[in-house]
C-alpha positions in Angstrom: 4.6 -2.1 -7.5 2.9 -0.6 -10.6 -0.1 1.4 -10.4 -1.2 0.4 -14.0 1.1 -2.0 -15.8 -0.7 -5.5 -16.0 1.1 -8.4 -14.2 3.0 -10.8 -16.5 0.5 -13.4 -15.8 -2.4 -11.1 -16.6 -3.8 -11.1 -13.1 -3.8 -7.8 -11.4 -0.9 -5.2 -11.6 2.8 -5.9 -11.9 5.0 -6.4 -8.9 8.7 -7.2 -9.0 10.5 -8.6 -6.0 14.2 -8.9 -5.7 15.4 -12.0 -3.9 18.7 -14.0 -3.9 20.2 -12.0 -6.8 17.1 -12.3 -9.3 14.0 -10.5 -10.0 10.7 -12.4 -9.6 7.3 -11.3 -11.1 4.4 -11.2 -8.8 0.9 -9.7 -9.2 -1.0 -7.3 -7.0 -4.7 -8.0 -7.0 -6.6 -5.2 -8.7 -9.6 -4.8 -6.4 -12.3 -2.0 -6.1 -10.3 0.3 -8.4 -7.7 0.9 -5.7 -4.2 1.4 -6.9 -0.8 0.6 -5.1 1.2 3.9 -4.3 3.8 2.8 -2.0 5.1 -0.2 0.1 7.4 -0.7 3.1 9.1 -3.9 4.0 9.0 -4.7 7.7 11.8 -6.4 10.0 9.8 -9.5 10.0 9.7 -9.7 6.3 6.1 -8.7 6.0 5.3 -5.9 3.5 2.7 -3.2 4.0 1.2 -1.6 0.9 -0.6 1.7 0.7 -3.4 2.0 -1.9 -5.4 5.0 -3.1 -8.7 5.6 -5.0 -10.3 8.5 -6.5 -13.1 9.4 -8.6 -14.9 12.8 -9.0 -18.0 11.6 -7.6 -16.9 9.5 -4.6 -13.7 11.5 -3.8 -10.5 9.9 -2.2 -10.1 6.7 -0.5 -7.0 5.0 0.9 -6.3 1.6 2.4 -3.3 -0.3 4.0 -2.9 -4.0 3.5 -0.2 -6.5 4.6 1.4 -9.2 2.6 2.9 -11.9 5.0 6.5 -12.7 4.4 5.6 -16.3 3.6 3.2 -15.2 0.8 6.1 -13.5 -1.0 7.6 -17.0 -1.6 4.8 -18.5 -3.4 4.8 -16.3 -6.4 1.8 -15.5 -8.7 -1.0 -13.4 -7.4 -0.5 -12.1 -3.9 -3.2 -12.3 -1.1 -2.9 -9.3 1.1 -4.7 -8.9 4.3 -6.7 -5.7 4.8 -5.4 -3.6 7.7 -7.5 -0.4 7.2 -9.4 1.4 4.7 -10.8 5.1 4.9 -12.8 7.5 3.0 -14.6 10.7 4.0 -15.8 11.9 6.2 -12.6 10.7 7.8 -9.5 12.8 6.8 -8.1 11.4 3.5 -6.6 12.8 0.4 -4.1 11.8 -2.4 -2.3 9.2 -0.2 0.9 8.4 -1.8 3.7 7.9 0.8 4.4 5.3 3.4 7.0 4.4 6.0 7.0 2.2 9.1 9.0 2.2 12.4 8.9 -0.5 15.1 9.1 0.7 18.8 10.7 -1.4 21.7 7.2 -2.5 22.8 6.7 -4.1 19.5 4.2 -1.9 18.3 4.4 -0.6 14.6 3.8 3.0 13.8 2.8 3.6 10.1 3.2 7.0 8.5 1.1 7.8 5.6 1.3 11.1 3.8 -0.5 12.9 0.8 0.8 15.6 -1.3 -1.3 18.6 -2.3 0.5 18.6 -5.9 0.2 22.5 -5.8 -3.5 21.9 -6.4 -5.9 23.9 -4.1 -8.5 21.0 -4.1 -5.9 18.9 -2.3 -4.1 18.9 1.0 -0.8 17.7 2.3 -1.5 15.2 5.3 0.6 13.4 7.4 -1.2 10.6 9.6 0.2 8.3 12.0 -1.3 4.7 12.9 -0.3 2.3 15.5 -0.7 -1.3 15.2 -0.5 -3.1 18.7 2.1 -5.9 19.0 
């Protein structure tokens, strides 16, 4: 995922997917001035994408979106499903790292992290979200 590079087809930002020995060009929808910062592939083939947003007037926001595995085979502009979006007054900062872990009960735990970048106006946060099976 690219934060700023336009997709080859001109729709959204560039995404490259490695499948069956070759790279495929896809496009991430550029919506609401959010930009992708990290992604994690799940055991079922779905992909979760972390996006961030910032303007001095509004402050930081973050959101998580899911790309179903089947959608990765269609090519072109991806159509993600919104899982969560949050902003102040909830705890949020420069969210830029994502990981996932599936538990034996089938639930999915998502770990989202920010980095203070040695900036006194930012914080380092580790947030954990549980998606029920």
